[in-house]
VMD Tcl script that builds the backbone (N, CA, C; Angstrom):
set m [mol new atoms 408]
animate dup $m
set s [atomselect $m all]
$s set {name element resname resid chain x y z} {
  {N N MET 1 A 92.873 93.125 71.944}
  {CA C MET 1 A 94.150 93.529 71.291}
  {C C MET 1 A 94.850 92.656 72.243}
  {N N LYS 2 A 94.664 92.357 73.379}
  {CA C LYS 2 A 95.468 91.518 73.931}
  {C C LYS 2 A 94.819 90.135 74.235}
  {N N GLU 3 A 94.068 89.888 73.192}
  {CA C GLU 3 A 94.166 89.048 73.028}
  {C C GLU 3 A 94.099 88.433 71.400}
  {N N ASP 4 A 93.745 89.335 70.541}
  {CA C ASP 4 A 94.144 89.301 69.421}
  {C C ASP 4 A 95.684 89.265 68.831}
  {N N CYS 5 A 96.299 90.091 69.614}
  {CA C CYS 5 A 97.881 89.476 69.540}
  {C C CYS 5 A 98.209 89.277 70.119}
  {N N ASN 6 A 97.953 88.319 71.196}
  {CA C ASN 6 A 98.773 87.731 72.419}
  {C C ASN 6 A 99.764 88.513 72.449}
  {N N LEU 7 A 99.088 89.637 73.662}
  {CA C LEU 7 A 100.429 90.333 74.056}
  {C C LEU 7 A 99.842 91.009 75.651}
  {N N SER 8 A 101.186 90.601 76.699}
  {CA C SER 8 A 100.523 91.144 77.654}
  {C C SER 8 A 101.602 92.103 78.264}
  {N N ILE 9 A 101.316 93.199 79.244}
  {CA C ILE 9 A 101.585 94.339 79.402}
  {C C ILE 9 A 103.126 93.468 81.411}
  {N N LYS 10 A 104.686 93.415 80.761}
  {CA C LYS 10 A 105.048 93.935 81.651}
  {C C LYS 10 A 105.511 94.761 82.451}
  {N N VAL 11 A 106.333 95.269 83.960}
  {CA C VAL 11 A 106.397 96.177 84.634}
  {C C VAL 11 A 108.232 95.771 84.265}
  {N N VAL 12 A 108.883 96.897 83.238}
  {CA C VAL 12 A 110.183 97.078 84.029}
  {C C VAL 12 A 111.087 97.470 84.568}
  {N N THR 13 A 111.749 96.324 85.417}
  {CA C THR 13 A 112.353 97.322 86.146}
  {C C THR 13 A 114.125 97.033 85.607}
  {N N ARG 14 A 114.050 98.218 85.817}
  {CA C ARG 14 A 116.308 98.449 86.153}
  {C C ARG 14 A 117.089 98.286 86.341}
  {N N HIS 15 A 118.494 97.057 86.269}
  {CA C HIS 15 A 118.769 97.002 87.630}
  {C C HIS 15 A 120.000 97.594 87.337}
  {N N PRO 16 A 121.713 97.948 87.909}
  {CA C PRO 16 A 123.065 98.583 87.809}
  {C C PRO 16 A 123.260 96.820 86.786}
  {N N VAL 17 A 124.341 97.023 86.049}
  {CA C VAL 17 A 124.764 95.792 85.478}
  {C C VAL 17 A 125.736 95.469 86.353}
  {N N ALA 18 A 126.748 96.242 87.054}
  {CA C ALA 18 A 127.317 95.093 88.248}
  {C C ALA 18 A 126.821 94.306 88.926}
  {N N ARG 19 A 125.777 94.008 88.523}
  {CA C ARG 19 A 124.669 92.962 89.346}
  {C C ARG 19 A 124.595 91.756 89.044}
  {N N ASN 20 A 125.191 91.631 88.101}
  {CA C ASN 20 A 125.193 90.148 87.591}
  {C C ASN 20 A 126.524 90.152 87.164}
  {N N SER 21 A 127.363 90.963 87.347}
  {CA C SER 21 A 128.558 90.949 87.033}
  {C C SER 21 A 129.450 89.691 88.000}
  {N N ASN 22 A 130.384 88.381 86.794}
  {CA C ASN 22 A 131.393 88.035 87.996}
  {C C ASN 22 A 131.783 87.351 89.171}
  {N N LYS 23 A 131.853 88.859 89.040}
  {CA C LYS 23 A 132.722 89.163 91.147}
  {C C LYS 23 A 131.040 89.031 92.175}
  {N N THR 24 A 130.505 89.956 91.285}
  {CA C THR 24 A 128.780 90.265 92.139}
  {C C THR 24 A 128.495 88.148 92.709}
  {N N LEU 25 A 128.502 87.738 91.270}
  {CA C LEU 25 A 127.820 86.759 91.394}
  {C C LEU 25 A 128.740 85.630 91.806}
  {N N GLU 26 A 129.946 85.912 91.854}
  {CA C GLU 26 A 130.456 84.923 92.965}
  {C C GLU 26 A 130.775 85.216 94.303}
  {N N ALA 27 A 130.510 86.432 94.889}
  {CA C ALA 27 A 130.233 86.665 96.084}
  {C C ALA 27 A 128.659 85.890 96.345}
  {N N ARG 28 A 128.143 86.398 95.621}
  {CA C ARG 28 A 126.424 85.606 95.745}
  {C C ARG 28 A 126.940 83.819 96.719}
  {N N ALA 29 A 127.564 83.526 95.499}
  {CA C ALA 29 A 127.783 82.050 95.637}
  {C C ALA 29 A 128.516 81.483 97.241}
  {N N LYS 30 A 129.372 82.316 96.907}
  {CA C LYS 30 A 130.454 82.358 98.335}
  {C C LYS 30 A 129.849 82.175 99.887}
  {N N PHE 31 A 128.723 82.981 99.450}
  {CA C PHE 31 A 127.799 82.770 100.644}
  {C C PHE 31 A 126.889 82.390 101.343}
  {N N VAL 32 A 126.410 82.133 99.411}
  {CA C VAL 32 A 125.307 80.441 100.627}
  {C C VAL 32 A 126.497 79.986 100.642}
  {N N GLU 33 A 127.202 79.727 100.040}
  {CA C GLU 33 A 128.367 78.472 100.509}
  {C C GLU 33 A 128.575 78.208 101.866}
  {N N GLU 34 A 128.939 79.566 102.663}
  {CA C GLU 34 A 128.749 79.088 104.124}
  {C C GLU 34 A 127.811 79.664 104.917}
  {N N TRP 35 A 126.633 79.392 104.318}
  {CA C TRP 35 A 125.505 79.419 105.297}
  {C C TRP 35 A 125.371 78.351 106.208}
  {N N PRO 36 A 125.762 76.807 105.949}
  {CA C PRO 36 A 125.457 75.806 106.836}
  {C C PRO 36 A 126.604 75.914 108.212}
  {N N ALA 37 A 127.387 76.241 107.823}
  {CA C ALA 37 A 128.297 76.959 108.856}
  {C C ALA 37 A 128.289 77.955 109.532}
  {N N LYS 38 A 126.821 79.116 108.893}
  {CA C LYS 38 A 125.837 79.738 109.811}
  {C C LYS 38 A 125.079 79.673 110.722}
  {N N GLY 39 A 124.939 77.841 110.681}
  {CA C GLY 39 A 123.860 77.651 111.616}
  {C C GLY 39 A 122.140 77.877 110.954}
  {N N MET 40 A 122.232 78.583 109.089}
  {CA C MET 40 A 120.896 78.161 108.181}
  {C C MET 40 A 120.771 77.375 107.637}
  {N N ASP 41 A 119.784 77.142 108.014}
  {CA C ASP 41 A 118.724 76.206 107.356}
  {C C ASP 41 A 117.837 76.873 106.254}
  {N N PHE 42 A 117.867 76.589 105.431}
  {CA C PHE 42 A 116.274 77.994 104.933}
  {C C PHE 42 A 115.093 77.312 105.204}
  {N N MET 43 A 115.824 75.676 104.697}
  {CA C MET 43 A 114.123 74.890 105.488}
  {C C MET 43 A 113.551 75.330 106.428}
  {N N THR 44 A 114.023 75.847 107.730}
  {CA C THR 44 A 113.940 75.094 109.490}
  {C C THR 44 A 114.149 75.847 110.390}
  {N N ASN 45 A 115.204 77.536 109.892}
  {CA C ASN 45 A 115.635 79.044 111.292}
  {C C ASN 45 A 115.988 79.996 109.441}
  {N N CYS 46 A 115.223 80.569 108.469}
  {CA C CYS 46 A 114.980 81.438 107.949}
  {C C CYS 46 A 113.610 81.929 107.377}
  {N N VAL 47 A 113.683 83.283 107.581}
  {CA C VAL 47 A 112.709 84.153 106.895}
  {C C VAL 47 A 113.062 85.102 105.554}
  {N N PHE 48 A 113.068 84.464 104.468}
  {CA C PHE 48 A 112.712 85.833 103.061}
  {C C PHE 48 A 111.962 86.427 103.327}
  {N N LEU 49 A 112.546 87.768 102.721}
  {CA C LEU 49 A 111.862 88.953 102.656}
  {C C LEU 49 A 112.708 89.738 101.672}
  {N N ASP 50 A 111.159 90.444 101.275}
  {CA C ASP 50 A 111.132 90.988 100.295}
  {C C ASP 50 A 111.309 92.691 100.543}
  {N N GLU 51 A 111.384 93.859 99.896}
  {CA C GLU 51 A 111.242 94.813 100.400}
  {C C GLU 51 A 110.297 95.455 99.465}
  {N N SER 52 A 109.811 94.756 98.934}
  {CA C SER 52 A 108.987 95.784 97.228}
  {C C SER 52 A 107.813 96.605 98.343}
  {N N GLY 53 A 107.304 96.144 99.143}
  {CA C GLY 53 A 106.367 96.073 99.904}
  {C C GLY 53 A 106.292 97.232 101.073}
  {N N PHE 54 A 108.731 97.409 101.465}
  {CA C PHE 54 A 108.502 98.653 103.040}
  {C C PHE 54 A 108.063 99.653 101.915}
  {N N ASP 55 A 107.362 100.597 103.101}
  {CA C ASP 55 A 107.309 102.253 103.010}
  {C C ASP 55 A 107.763 102.413 104.789}
  {N N ILE 56 A 108.290 103.670 105.046}
  {CA C ILE 56 A 108.873 103.620 105.213}
  {C C ILE 56 A 107.437 104.650 107.189}
  {N N ASN 57 A 106.309 104.384 106.305}
  {CA C ASN 57 A 105.204 104.537 107.138}
  {C C ASN 57 A 104.708 103.801 107.806}
  {N N MET 58 A 105.231 102.230 107.410}
  {CA C MET 58 A 104.436 101.065 107.486}
  {C C MET 58 A 104.399 100.769 109.686}
  {N N ARG 59 A 103.475 100.031 109.763}
  {CA C ARG 59 A 103.301 99.997 110.950}
  {C C ARG 59 A 102.388 98.519 111.049}
  {N N ARG 60 A 102.813 97.932 112.536}
  {CA C ARG 60 A 102.073 96.836 112.673}
  {C C ARG 60 A 100.781 96.375 111.878}
  {N N SER 61 A 99.605 96.029 111.849}
  {CA C SER 61 A 98.691 96.124 111.353}
  {C C SER 61 A 97.936 94.673 111.992}
  {N N ARG 62 A 98.197 94.142 112.291}
  {CA C ARG 62 A 97.899 92.770 112.746}
  {C C ARG 62 A 98.225 92.170 113.879}
  {N N ASP 63 A 97.873 92.004 114.852}
  {CA C ASP 63 A 98.409 91.211 116.280}
  {C C ASP 63 A 98.187 89.871 116.426}
  {N N TRP 64 A 98.206 89.789 117.997}
  {CA C TRP 64 A 97.442 87.577 118.875}
  {C C TRP 64 A 96.588 88.550 119.279}
  {N N ASP 65 A 95.235 88.312 119.113}
  {CA C ASP 65 A 94.553 88.069 120.477}
  {C C ASP 65 A 93.951 86.430 121.214}
  {N N PRO 66 A 93.879 86.599 122.372}
  {CA C PRO 66 A 93.470 85.183 122.966}
  {C C PRO 66 A 92.288 84.452 122.204}
  {N N GLY 67 A 92.059 83.331 121.664}
  {CA C GLY 67 A 91.158 83.224 121.843}
  {C C GLY 67 A 89.663 83.507 120.860}
  {N N ASN 68 A 88.400 83.429 120.505}
  {CA C ASN 68 A 87.318 84.754 119.512}
  {C C ASN 68 A 87.202 85.877 120.661}
  {N N VAL 69 A 88.838 86.774 121.643}
  {CA C VAL 69 A 87.730 88.143 121.845}
  {C C VAL 69 A 88.086 88.747 120.627}
  {N N LYS 70 A 87.926 88.771 119.814}
  {CA C LYS 70 A 87.644 90.793 119.457}
  {C C LYS 70 A 87.973 91.661 120.574}
  {N N ARG 71 A 89.023 92.230 119.499}
  {CA C ARG 71 A 88.937 93.797 120.012}
  {C C ARG 71 A 89.612 94.571 119.269}
  {N N ARG 72 A 89.629 95.839 120.229}
  {CA C ARG 72 A 89.915 97.082 118.556}
  {C C ARG 72 A 91.307 97.803 119.754}
  {N N LYS 73 A 92.347 98.136 118.887}
  {CA C LYS 73 A 93.142 99.035 119.580}
  {C C LYS 73 A 93.363 99.829 118.556}
  {N N VAL 74 A 92.740 101.233 119.752}
  {CA C VAL 74 A 93.361 102.539 119.699}
  {C C VAL 74 A 94.908 103.015 119.420}
  {N N VAL 75 A 95.254 103.484 118.512}
  {CA C VAL 75 A 96.819 103.256 118.268}
  {C C VAL 75 A 96.460 105.110 117.621}
  {N N GLY 76 A 97.396 105.809 118.144}
  {CA C GLY 76 A 97.221 107.584 117.534}
  {C C GLY 76 A 98.085 107.743 116.543}
  {N N ALA 77 A 98.105 109.051 115.449}
  {CA C ALA 77 A 98.828 108.748 113.854}
  {C C ALA 77 A 100.167 109.103 114.630}
  {N N THR 78 A 100.507 108.215 113.641}
  {CA C THR 78 A 102.192 108.435 113.857}
  {C C THR 78 A 102.900 109.671 112.609}
  {N N LYS 79 A 102.974 109.935 111.671}
  {CA C LYS 79 A 102.849 110.376 110.112}
  {C C LYS 79 A 102.878 112.061 110.480}
  {N N ARG 80 A 104.092 112.739 110.546}
  {CA C ARG 80 A 104.280 113.870 110.729}
  {C C ARG 80 A 103.646 114.852 109.183}
  {N N LYS 81 A 103.377 115.520 110.402}
  {CA C LYS 81 A 102.474 116.747 109.293}
  {C C LYS 81 A 102.851 117.638 109.180}
  {N N VAL 82 A 103.085 118.420 107.698}
  {CA C VAL 82 A 103.944 119.384 107.440}
  {C C VAL 82 A 103.615 120.559 106.942}
  {N N PRO 83 A 104.176 121.511 108.000}
  {CA C PRO 83 A 103.705 122.404 108.460}
  {C C PRO 83 A 104.003 123.415 107.243}
  {N N GLY 84 A 102.766 124.531 106.730}
  {CA C GLY 84 A 102.552 125.077 105.523}
  {C C GLY 84 A 102.837 124.577 104.358}
  {N N ASP 85 A 103.437 125.447 103.220}
  {CA C ASP 85 A 104.363 125.009 102.346}
  {C C ASP 85 A 105.965 124.461 102.427}
  {N N ALA 86 A 105.969 123.682 103.314}
  {CA C ALA 86 A 107.051 122.690 103.582}
  {C C ALA 86 A 107.547 121.253 103.024}
  {N N ALA 87 A 106.071 121.261 101.955}
  {CA C ALA 87 A 105.885 119.907 101.178}
  {C C ALA 87 A 107.526 120.153 100.735}
  {N N SER 88 A 107.847 120.821 99.323}
  {CA C SER 88 A 109.257 120.469 98.674}
  {C C SER 88 A 110.485 120.028 99.450}
  {N N VAL 89 A 110.527 120.558 100.908}
  {CA C VAL 89 A 111.828 120.694 101.773}
  {C C VAL 89 A 112.083 119.597 101.710}
  {N N ILE 90 A 111.547 118.604 102.068}
  {CA C ILE 90 A 111.111 116.478 102.670}
  {C C ILE 90 A 111.368 115.912 101.896}
  {N N PRO 91 A 111.924 115.195 101.698}
  {CA C PRO 91 A 112.020 114.118 100.629}
  {C C PRO 91 A 111.388 113.165 101.081}
  {N N LYS 92 A 110.473 112.669 100.274}
  {CA C LYS 92 A 110.151 111.321 100.724}
  {C C LYS 92 A 110.454 109.705 99.792}
  {N N VAL 93 A 112.135 109.871 100.723}
  {CA C VAL 93 A 112.701 108.889 100.086}
  {C C VAL 93 A 112.839 107.222 101.526}
  {N N THR 94 A 112.651 105.979 101.066}
  {CA C THR 94 A 113.334 105.416 102.886}
  {C C THR 94 A 114.511 105.087 101.730}
  {N N THR 95 A 115.667 105.148 102.926}
  {CA C THR 95 A 116.945 105.275 103.197}
  {C C THR 95 A 117.785 103.384 103.569}
  {N N ALA 96 A 118.522 103.141 103.363}
  {CA C ALA 96 A 119.127 101.456 103.926}
  {C C ALA 96 A 118.512 101.683 105.372}
  {N N GLY 97 A 119.087 103.791 105.814}
  {CA C GLY 97 A 118.884 103.455 107.247}
  {C C GLY 97 A 117.746 102.957 107.742}
  {N N HIS 98 A 116.730 103.587 106.849}
  {CA C HIS 98 A 114.960 103.180 107.713}
  {C C HIS 98 A 115.267 102.125 108.016}
  {N N TYR 99 A 115.390 101.143 106.414}
  {CA C TYR 99 A 114.734 99.502 106.433}
  {C C TYR 99 A 116.315 98.881 106.800}
  {N N LEU 100 A 116.770 99.326 107.718}
  {CA C LEU 100 A 118.019 98.425 108.333}
  {C C LEU 100 A 117.333 98.584 109.951}
  {N N GLN 101 A 116.762 100.193 110.058}
  {CA C GLN 101 A 116.159 100.079 112.027}
  {C C GLN 101 A 114.794 99.325 111.353}
  {N N PHE 102 A 113.833 98.604 109.939}
  {CA C PHE 102 A 112.523 98.390 110.346}
  {C C PHE 102 A 113.904 96.447 110.623}
  {N N ILE 103 A 114.501 96.093 109.722}
  {CA C ILE 103 A 114.548 94.458 109.863}
  {C C ILE 103 A 115.537 94.768 111.359}
  {N N SER 104 A 116.224 95.953 112.544}
  {CA C SER 104 A 116.320 95.813 113.051}
  {C C SER 104 A 115.447 95.315 114.659}
  {N N ASP 105 A 114.041 96.501 114.248}
  {CA C ASP 105 A 112.351 95.773 115.392}
  {C C ASP 105 A 112.502 94.840 114.661}
  {N N THR 106 A 112.106 94.338 113.092}
  {CA C THR 106 A 111.839 93.051 112.710}
  {C C THR 106 A 112.467 91.602 113.730}
  {N N LEU 107 A 114.060 92.036 113.702}
  {CA C LEU 107 A 114.397 90.524 113.831}
  {C C LEU 107 A 113.729 90.692 116.027}
  {N N ASP 108 A 114.290 92.380 116.848}
  {CA C ASP 108 A 113.088 92.146 117.447}
  {C C ASP 108 A 112.173 91.572 117.875}
  {N N ILE 109 A 111.061 91.175 117.227}
  {CA C ILE 109 A 109.827 90.895 117.576}
  {C C ILE 109 A 110.296 89.341 116.906}
  {N N MET 110 A 110.456 89.341 116.542}
  {CA C MET 110 A 111.566 87.297 115.742}
  {C C MET 110 A 112.081 86.765 118.198}
  {N N ASP 111 A 112.397 87.224 117.890}
  {CA C ASP 111 A 112.900 86.779 119.471}
  {C C ASP 111 A 112.334 87.178 120.678}
  {N N GLU 112 A 111.529 87.691 120.407}
  {CA C GLU 112 A 109.506 87.458 121.246}
  {C C GLU 112 A 109.409 85.765 121.142}
  {N N PHE 113 A 109.301 85.060 120.889}
  {CA C PHE 113 A 109.044 84.069 120.233}
  {C C PHE 113 A 109.302 83.059 120.441}
  {N N PRO 114 A 109.893 82.390 120.870}
  {CA C PRO 114 A 110.529 81.026 121.475}
  {C C PRO 114 A 110.423 79.986 120.172}
  {N N ASN 115 A 109.479 80.102 119.525}
  {CA C ASN 115 A 109.579 78.776 118.637}
  {C C ASN 115 A 110.881 79.799 117.383}
  {N N MET 116 A 110.744 81.471 117.519}
  {CA C MET 116 A 111.628 81.984 116.397}
  {C C MET 116 A 112.426 82.599 116.537}
  {N N LYS 117 A 113.101 81.999 117.836}
  {CA C LYS 117 A 115.010 82.277 118.344}
  {C C LYS 117 A 115.727 82.546 118.102}
  {N N GLY 118 A 116.840 82.690 117.146}
  {CA C GLY 118 A 117.336 82.472 116.636}
  {C C GLY 118 A 117.349 82.835 114.860}
  {N N PHE 119 A 116.278 82.958 114.435}
  {CA C PHE 119 A 116.500 82.654 113.003}
  {C C PHE 119 A 116.882 83.672 112.527}
  {N N HIS 120 A 116.875 83.499 110.773}
  {CA C HIS 120 A 118.148 84.543 109.748}
  {C C HIS 120 A 116.867 84.897 108.616}
  {N N ILE 121 A 116.831 86.249 109.229}
  {CA C ILE 121 A 116.383 87.215 107.651}
  {C C ILE 121 A 116.998 87.308 106.740}
  {N N VAL 122 A 116.364 86.452 105.796}
  {CA C VAL 122 A 117.940 86.689 104.352}
  {C C VAL 122 A 116.132 87.837 103.528}
  {N N MET 123 A 117.361 88.883 102.590}
  {CA C MET 123 A 117.052 89.579 101.855}
  {C C MET 123 A 117.607 89.551 100.419}
  {N N ASP 124 A 116.731 90.193 99.343}
  {CA C ASP 124 A 116.624 89.913 98.172}
  {C C ASP 124 A 118.029 90.563 98.289}
  {N N ASN 125 A 118.615 90.886 96.210}
  {CA C ASN 125 A 119.554 92.050 96.513}
  {C C ASN 125 A 119.238 92.889 95.748}
  {N N ALA 126 A 118.053 93.411 96.344}
  {CA C ALA 126 A 117.568 95.148 96.265}
  {C C ALA 126 A 118.785 96.151 96.026}
  {N N PRO 127 A 118.525 97.439 95.468}
  {CA C PRO 127 A 119.787 98.431 95.605}
  {C C PRO 127 A 120.127 98.708 97.290}
  {N N ILE 128 A 118.663 99.103 98.337}
  {CA C ILE 128 A 118.578 100.032 98.815}
  {C C ILE 128 A 119.707 98.612 99.619}
  {N N HIS 129 A 120.087 97.693 99.848}
  {CA C HIS 129 A 120.408 96.935 100.721}
  {C C HIS 129 A 121.617 96.296 100.297}
  {N N SER 130 A 122.567 97.896 99.840}
  {CA C SER 130 A 124.170 98.398 98.783}
  {C C SER 130 A 125.040 98.838 99.840}
  {N N HIS 131 A 123.818 99.422 101.051}
  {CA C HIS 131 A 124.662 101.181 101.175}
  {C C HIS 131 A 125.344 100.054 102.774}
  {N N SER 132 A 126.538 100.601 102.595}
  {CA C SER 132 A 128.117 99.468 103.516}
  {C C SER 132 A 126.893 98.901 105.054}
  {N N LEU 133 A 125.740 99.484 105.740}
  {CA C LEU 133 A 125.034 99.493 107.140}
  {C C LEU 133 A 125.044 98.095 106.905}
  {N N VAL 134 A 124.272 97.754 106.012}
  {CA C VAL 134 A 123.103 96.117 105.745}
  {C C VAL 134 A 124.666 95.458 104.686}
  {N N ASP 135 A 125.523 94.663 105.715}
  {CA C ASP 135 A 126.435 93.707 105.227}
  {C C ASP 135 A 125.473 92.207 105.791}
  {N N LEU 136 A 127.062 91.463 104.701}
  {CA C LEU 136 A 125.848 90.128 104.099}
  {C C LEU 136 A 126.203 89.195 105.375}
}
mol reanalyze $m
mol bondsrecalc $m
mol representation Tube
mol addrep $m
């Protein structure tokens, strides 16, 4: 059917109407115009981040090793186990606070590398960024 009818399946994403309002578009344009004054150059000192793969249980799974040395790192599990039948009580959502902590930790890791010190993280306009803690 895909070839016969020339159909494809697309993932539908819903966004609030205000996302593309004139006020929002003007605020975005103003922010981008202010980039050079803040020392931001997207070709040299910016890291673009899309949170689509962000998960509260994310852990760093890769690390740098010197040369061709093969290593294994043993780390303990960090996921919390739910006691008994309490699973329905614990919400399974990632909040803006979790995302803000992730960004803060990411900036700290980036600052450990001299060639990335002072870099800026540029995020898309996903709803998780609309919290007042995540500022332009």
